[in-house]
C-alpha atoms as one frame of an Amber mdcrd trajectory, in Angstrom:
protein
  -4.859  22.060 -58.952  -8.357  21.613 -60.310 -10.472  23.650 -57.901 -13.586
  21.726 -58.935 -12.176  18.952 -56.705 -13.498  20.883 -53.709 -16.949  19.356
 -53.274 -19.729  19.870 -50.757 -18.101  17.786 -48.036 -14.705  16.586 -49.206
 -12.026  16.880 -51.885 -11.785  14.376 -54.751 -10.023  14.299 -58.094  -7.811
  12.301 -60.416  -4.158  11.963 -59.411  -2.008  13.680 -60.590  -4.054  15.603
 -63.174  -6.451  17.245 -60.677  -4.553  16.803 -57.400  -0.837  16.271 -56.935
   1.756  16.582 -54.167   1.902  20.373 -54.419  -1.868  20.538 -54.007  -1.719
  18.609 -50.728   1.181  20.696 -49.471  -0.862  23.839 -50.128  -4.013  22.347
 -48.579  -2.079  21.864 -45.331  -0.880  25.474 -45.414  -4.388  26.792 -46.144
  -5.889  24.664 -43.363  -3.289  26.145 -40.994  -4.058  29.706 -42.048  -7.791
  29.189 -41.527  -7.901  27.101 -38.337  -4.518  27.661 -36.586  -4.013  24.034
 -35.487  -1.275  22.936 -33.093  -1.316  19.177 -33.712  -2.899  17.421 -36.707
  -3.647  13.731 -37.246  -2.903  12.428 -40.743  -3.694   9.040 -42.308  -4.405
   7.465 -45.688  -6.417   4.726 -47.372  -4.864   1.989 -49.517  -4.567   3.937
 -52.776  -1.282   3.829 -54.704  -0.942   7.611 -54.573  -1.558   7.704 -50.819
   2.058   7.624 -49.518   3.421  10.564 -51.561   0.294  12.641 -50.971   0.302
  11.946 -47.229   3.968  12.968 -47.135   3.225  16.213 -48.982   0.361  16.974
 -46.600   2.596  16.263 -43.614   5.390  18.445 -45.029   2.944  21.313 -45.458
   1.896  21.177 -41.826   5.473  20.747 -40.570   6.700  23.735 -42.571   3.812
  25.765 -41.130   4.951  24.897 -37.605   2.222  22.336 -36.933   2.946  19.016
 -35.236   1.717  15.900 -37.057   0.627  12.553 -35.662   0.872  10.041 -38.506
  -1.507   7.106 -37.944  -0.594   5.424 -41.236  -2.873   3.245 -43.336  -6.351
   3.468 -41.852 -10.073   3.418 -42.437 -11.691   6.848 -42.482 -13.578   6.174
 -39.257 -10.255   5.468 -37.517  -9.300   9.089 -38.221 -12.548  10.257 -36.621
 -11.804   8.095 -33.591  -8.217   9.309 -33.270  -9.192  12.986 -33.379 -12.426
  12.654 -31.409 -10.940  10.687 -28.530  -7.964  12.957 -27.780  -8.311  16.578
 -26.649  -4.711  17.289 -27.681  -5.505  17.094 -31.390  -6.657  20.143 -33.343
  -8.044  18.179 -36.278  -7.233  15.574 -38.876  -7.121  14.741 -42.572  -7.353
  11.340 -44.230  -5.952  11.065 -47.742  -8.764   9.129 -49.391 -11.150   9.117
 -52.322 -13.484   6.691 -50.549 -15.197   4.411 -53.098 -13.953   6.175 -56.254
 -11.886   4.297 -58.884  -8.149   3.705 -58.352  -6.976   6.785 -60.287  -8.717
   9.116 -57.825  -7.570  10.490 -54.513  -8.898  13.128 -52.161  -9.235  14.252
 -48.575 -11.768  14.273 -45.772 -11.099  16.848 -43.080 -12.207  17.386 -39.498
 -11.550  19.926 -36.774 -11.161  19.179 -33.066 -13.461  16.499 -31.638 -13.890
  15.160 -35.193 -16.225  18.026 -36.151 -16.735  17.829 -39.916 -15.465  20.427
 -42.367 -17.850  20.996 -45.286 -18.467  23.672 -47.892 -20.430  25.517 -45.193
 -17.731  25.272 -42.507 -14.377  25.950 -44.157 -13.787  23.698 -47.159 -14.491
  26.400 -49.722 -12.525  28.911 -47.650  -9.504  26.604 -47.882 -10.046  26.478
 -51.639 -10.261  30.261 -51.885  -7.126  30.768 -49.764  -5.198  28.607 -52.236
  -6.798  30.325 -55.234  -5.649  33.697 -53.903  -2.149  32.387 -53.103  -2.502
  33.331 -49.427  -1.232  29.914 -48.342   2.223  30.702 -49.728   2.858  33.154
 -46.921   2.253  30.526 -44.231   5.676  29.708 -42.777   7.219  29.156 -39.351
  10.749  29.506 -38.030  10.052  26.512 -35.776   9.065  23.471 -37.767   6.499
  21.015 -36.495   7.426  17.547 -35.299   6.170  14.265 -36.720   5.337  11.266
 -34.548   3.817   7.939 -35.539   0.983   6.285 -33.656  -0.940   3.029 -34.037
  -4.576   3.522 -33.015  -5.960   0.133 -34.116  -6.271  -1.565 -30.728  -7.825
   1.476 -29.053 -10.203   1.858 -31.992 -11.326  -1.769 -31.716 -12.030  -1.376
 -27.994 -14.023   1.774 -28.736 -16.341   0.158 -31.302 -16.799  -2.940 -29.120
 -18.090  -0.675 -26.328 -21.334  -0.312 -28.324 -22.372  -3.926 -27.702 -22.517
  -6.607 -25.008 -19.676  -8.881 -26.111 -20.953 -11.783 -24.033 -24.245 -11.828
 -25.967 -22.623 -12.506 -29.344 -23.119 -15.942 -30.895 -20.442 -17.591 -33.089
 -21.880 -16.602 -36.452 -20.375 -17.600 -39.781 -20.057 -14.436 -41.858 -18.645
 -13.412 -45.203 -16.587 -10.236 -44.783 -15.543  -8.328 -47.908 -12.930  -5.626
 -47.251 -12.809  -4.351 -50.844  -8.984  -4.202 -50.597  -9.085  -1.505 -47.909
  -7.693  -1.394 -44.364 -10.786  -2.635 -42.517  -9.471  -6.198 -42.334  -7.054
  -5.589 -39.471  -9.752  -4.347 -37.116 -12.357  -6.838 -38.319  -9.992  -9.738
 -37.638  -9.272  -8.516 -34.101 -13.005  -8.228 -33.489 -13.668 -11.708 -34.883
 -10.980 -13.153 -32.623 -12.403 -11.420 -29.543 -16.005 -12.414 -30.300 -15.411
 -15.933 -31.617 -16.740 -15.225 -35.102 -16.036 -17.423 -38.120 -15.070 -15.095
 -40.981 -14.836 -16.088 -44.613 -12.713 -13.260 -45.979 -12.905 -11.689 -49.435
 -10.533  -9.075 -50.916  -8.886  -8.875 -47.526  -5.355  -7.591 -48.096  -5.013
  -3.839 -48.803  -4.391  -3.226 -52.508  -4.774   0.275 -53.926  -4.948  -1.023
 -57.499  -8.423  -2.368 -56.653  -7.942  -5.330 -59.026 -11.664  -6.214 -59.129
 -12.869  -2.746 -60.088 -14.335   0.295 -58.372 -14.515  -0.467 -54.617 -18.112
   0.693 -54.213 -20.570  -1.909 -52.892 -23.469   0.387 -53.709 -22.918  -0.755
 -57.308 -24.641  -4.127 -57.879 -21.688  -5.413 -59.924 -19.395  -4.887 -56.947
 -21.665  -7.032 -54.744 -22.001  -9.938 -57.177 -18.992 -11.889 -55.908 -20.259
 -11.740 -52.330 -23.834 -12.613 -53.319 -22.655 -15.731 -55.156 -20.511 -16.769
 -52.190 -23.457 -16.451 -49.771 -25.791 -18.427 -52.023 -23.233 -21.179 -52.579
 -22.545 -21.658 -48.855 -24.207 -21.548 -45.476 -23.697 -18.148 -43.853 -25.621
 -16.002 -41.399 -25.027 -12.841 -43.444 -22.396 -10.881 -45.342 -20.832  -7.498
 -44.603 -19.267  -5.484 -47.428 -17.262  -2.334 -46.773 -16.227   0.307 -49.295
 -12.517   1.049 -49.740 -12.185   3.471 -46.819 -14.694   1.474 -44.723 -16.816
   4.344 -43.453 -19.779   2.534 -45.044 -20.955  -1.026 -44.383 -23.546  -2.822
 -46.514 -25.293  -6.078 -45.760 -26.564  -9.182 -47.517 -28.941 -11.452 -45.606
 -28.514 -15.222 -45.276 -30.098 -15.673 -48.732 -27.636 -13.293 -50.398 -30.219
 -10.519 -50.785 -28.959  -6.929 -50.548 -30.569  -4.855 -47.782 -30.998  -1.180
 -48.629 -29.478   1.405 -46.313 -32.977   2.850 -45.937 -34.064  -0.337 -44.151
 -30.836  -0.738 -42.191 -31.276   2.853 -40.937 -34.761   1.959 -39.691 -33.523
  -1.233 -38.013 -30.564   0.479 -36.293 -32.821   3.320 -35.150 -35.157   0.723
 -33.640 -32.256  -1.034 -31.886 -30.828   2.169 -30.415 -34.199   3.585 -29.351
 -35.013   0.271 -27.665 -31.680   0.419 -25.818 -31.719   4.084 -24.850 -35.391
   5.094 -24.830 -37.703   6.913 -27.201 -36.883  10.362 -25.813 -34.220  10.788
 -28.465 -33.764  12.252 -31.921 -33.099  10.288 -35.107 -31.750  11.973 -38.252
 -31.938  10.631 -41.800 -31.631  11.901 -45.345 -34.633  12.639 -47.593 -34.112
   9.953 -50.240 -36.328   7.290 -48.588 -37.950   8.212 -45.272 -41.039   6.136
 -44.499 -39.414   3.067 -42.838 -37.489   5.208 -40.335 -40.412   7.584 -39.806
 -42.494   4.539 -38.801 -39.871   3.430 -36.242 -39.676   6.925 -34.742 -43.465
   7.082 -34.420 -43.530   3.683 -32.680 -40.985   4.864 -30.083 -42.227   8.435
 -29.746 -38.847   9.678 -30.952 -38.291  12.892 -32.889 -37.607  12.284 -36.580
 -35.457  14.881 -38.363 -34.797  14.986 -42.098 -31.411  16.470 -43.029 -29.542
  17.333 -46.181 -27.566  14.336 -47.476 -23.809  14.116 -46.979 -21.632  13.162
 -44.053 -20.509  16.688 -43.154 -24.063  18.074 -43.156 -25.448  15.133 -41.175
 -22.706  15.465 -38.526 -23.309  19.190 -38.092 -27.029  18.579 -37.625 -26.389
  15.737 -35.170 -24.268  18.005 -32.974 -26.880  20.746 -33.020 -29.689  18.329
 -32.139 -27.663  15.975 -29.913 -29.257  13.145 -31.900 -28.481   9.618 -30.792
 -28.248   8.205 -34.325 -28.360   9.164 -37.993 -28.455   7.072 -41.126 -28.292
   7.571 -44.856 -29.530   5.374 -47.674 -25.918   5.394 -48.911 -25.015   3.228
 -45.858 -23.363   5.925 -43.767 -24.390   5.400 -40.135 -23.630   7.951 -37.401
 -23.593   7.594 -33.622 -23.666  10.191 -30.875 -21.233   8.174 -28.754 -18.891
   8.018 -31.747 -18.243  11.775 -31.714 -21.357  12.279 -33.880 -19.392  10.676
 -36.727 -20.070   7.858 -39.157 -18.544   4.453 -38.635 -18.507   1.294 -40.736
 -17.878  -1.264 -37.975 -20.407  -0.250 -35.298 -23.386  -1.152 -37.558 -21.806
  -4.558 -38.160 -21.517  -5.093 -34.400 -25.071  -3.931 -33.695 -26.385  -6.373
 -36.316 -24.417  -9.168 -34.640 -25.902  -8.264 -31.282 -29.459  -7.973 -32.580
 -29.346 -11.339 -34.354 -27.742 -12.942 -31.297 -30.470 -11.698 -28.962 -33.451
 -12.344 -31.237 -32.490 -15.766 -32.554 -33.981 -14.730 -35.887 -32.350 -14.877
 -39.304 -31.318 -11.580 -40.870 -34.191 -11.707 -43.362 -36.681 -12.321 -40.522
 -35.187  -9.439 -38.559 -35.603  -7.044 -41.493 -39.145  -8.084 -42.420 -40.990
  -5.547 -40.200 -39.114  -2.653 -41.804 -39.590  -3.841 -45.392 -43.144  -5.227
 -45.522 -45.711  -2.928 -47.097 -42.990  -0.627 -48.409 -41.789  -0.522 -52.001
 -39.048   1.548 -53.573 -37.128   2.059 -56.774 -33.651   2.062 -55.286 -31.417
   4.942 -56.281 -31.672   5.720 -60.000 -28.870   7.810 -61.497 -29.152   9.877
 -64.656 -26.651  11.842 -66.714 -28.276  15.130 -67.722 -26.982  18.351 -69.247
 -28.439  20.624 -66.565 -29.469  19.046 -63.240 -31.253  22.099 -61.810 -33.195
  22.702 -65.020 -34.294  19.052 -65.029 -35.389  19.237 -61.377 -37.461  22.347
 -62.137 -39.142  20.528 -65.036 -39.992  17.610 -62.723 -41.391  20.051 -60.178
 -43.562  21.717 -62.820 -45.117  18.347 -63.583 -45.656  17.057 -60.033 -45.969
  20.070 -57.709 -49.783  20.003 -57.490 -49.938  16.296 -56.567 -48.678  16.505
 -52.996 -46.597  18.201 -50.317 -43.280  19.681 -51.462 -40.008  19.742 -49.540
 -36.676  21.349 -50.464 -34.413  20.034 -47.692 -32.136  18.454 -50.291 -33.051
  18.765 -53.930 -36.789  18.354 -54.448 -39.122  15.964 -52.641 -42.827  15.426
 -53.149 -45.110  13.369 -50.879 -48.416  12.359 -52.465 -49.553  10.105 -49.622
 -49.431   6.743 -51.399 -46.117   7.544 -53.069 -43.207   9.882 -52.621 -39.995
  10.790 -54.428 -36.794  12.760 -53.949 -34.693  14.047 -56.846 -31.345  15.731
 -56.232 -27.975  16.366 -57.860 -25.149  14.198 -56.550 -22.586  15.910 -54.315
 -19.805  13.560 -55.441 -20.528  12.681 -59.091 -21.977  14.471 -62.170 -25.318
  12.705 -61.816 -28.971  13.365 -61.003 -30.338  10.922 -58.398 -33.973   9.824
 -58.127 -35.533   7.737 -55.332 -39.191   6.678 -55.274 -41.089   4.974 -52.430
 -44.700   3.814 -52.418 -47.382   1.818 -50.582 -48.003  -0.345 -53.687 -45.370
  -1.683 -56.126 -47.210  -0.553 -59.265 -47.037   3.060 -58.071 -43.219   2.958
 -58.109 -43.201   2.040 -61.804 -45.920   4.562 -62.645 -44.094   7.504 -61.035
 -40.768   6.372 -62.470 -42.134   6.277 -66.016 -43.628   9.747 -65.666 -40.402
  11.164 -64.178 -38.186   9.578 -66.819 -40.356  11.055 -69.557 -39.341  14.464
 -68.208 -35.720  13.594 -67.428 -35.399  12.341 -70.990 -32.984   9.468 -70.418
 -32.703   6.041 -68.874 -30.669   5.425 -65.676 -26.890   5.528 -65.999
């Protein structure tokens, strides 16, 4: 096992070089030693290595005397639903490497009530238990039992509870499943709501024949953009491979940044539930959501990026909603967890009620705001580079160290941070005028010493 696979909020590595069946067997034993579960929920995404790794994980729990509920091929947010909605379950693990290329696999873990497990709350302890060989002593005379359960229908009813079904108009939408398992639930929803779906990459296929299943990459969105522009659609929804993220194109085929979708969803939820609520978001791009919170009198909270950290903060604050620029969206009534279908449904409801196009709906959150988008750089030493950037800019504005390094100069602002999932340095710039974005970018890149990856 390559122990570098244990990241800030999940496990990811190349199969079988970094992670193999033995690794998953030992992960189950280490989880048992640390958390003493009675019944665990286990599922997997569509990757080719998923079935043998899920079996090894299950065997590890069974041999440790833990019962396993196998929910099969799922989206990651279906695991959160399964664990969060049933008090009988001690936790869950989905065998998934999210949006990584086909040769990768990994695991996202939760405790009871879908509470996230991160480097701060047990993930590194599991790693260290395995490193020390303590997992090998975890055995039980009474083996656990395995049962299978289909949670799809209950999951669909849960996500539909976030909207007024009767308000939904019969939109024509492009839905791109990126060869993951989201299609089953999306089709049930379309049937119930009377939606007309044009489906792309719909059947699960862990070979990901069209490349890395990450719609944050412009190349991965190109097929959907062309389809929107060549037809007449109300919008497009694109999920990543494990469907815990949903990204949107408007009716013109233009990509809408997660920073703006976060602001729009915050506005929708604060309008529904009142301004006496808390909204959480990551520090990459903050001004659009800050503006919405000010308009509603809601409390705006900036949190460290990453699903496990966001969820922990949401629970502590009892926040109604959280969003990340990476298109993770979290809901208090969804066990404080992220979900890739609820944002899709809330967009449907908002467009149905307003009668506006998607681009018209987004205009108030975008106008007067300019940003670079996320720029990624390969550097030899991320922390050393960040310190060099700080040396250059620190006297120009207010500093913040919530996640990486942020500086707010009034008319412009940036955040620079090392990635938690890839060996990259990430830079985001926002400004009141477009020329300021390019000015700050040029000055930062002169220090970083390389062009974006």
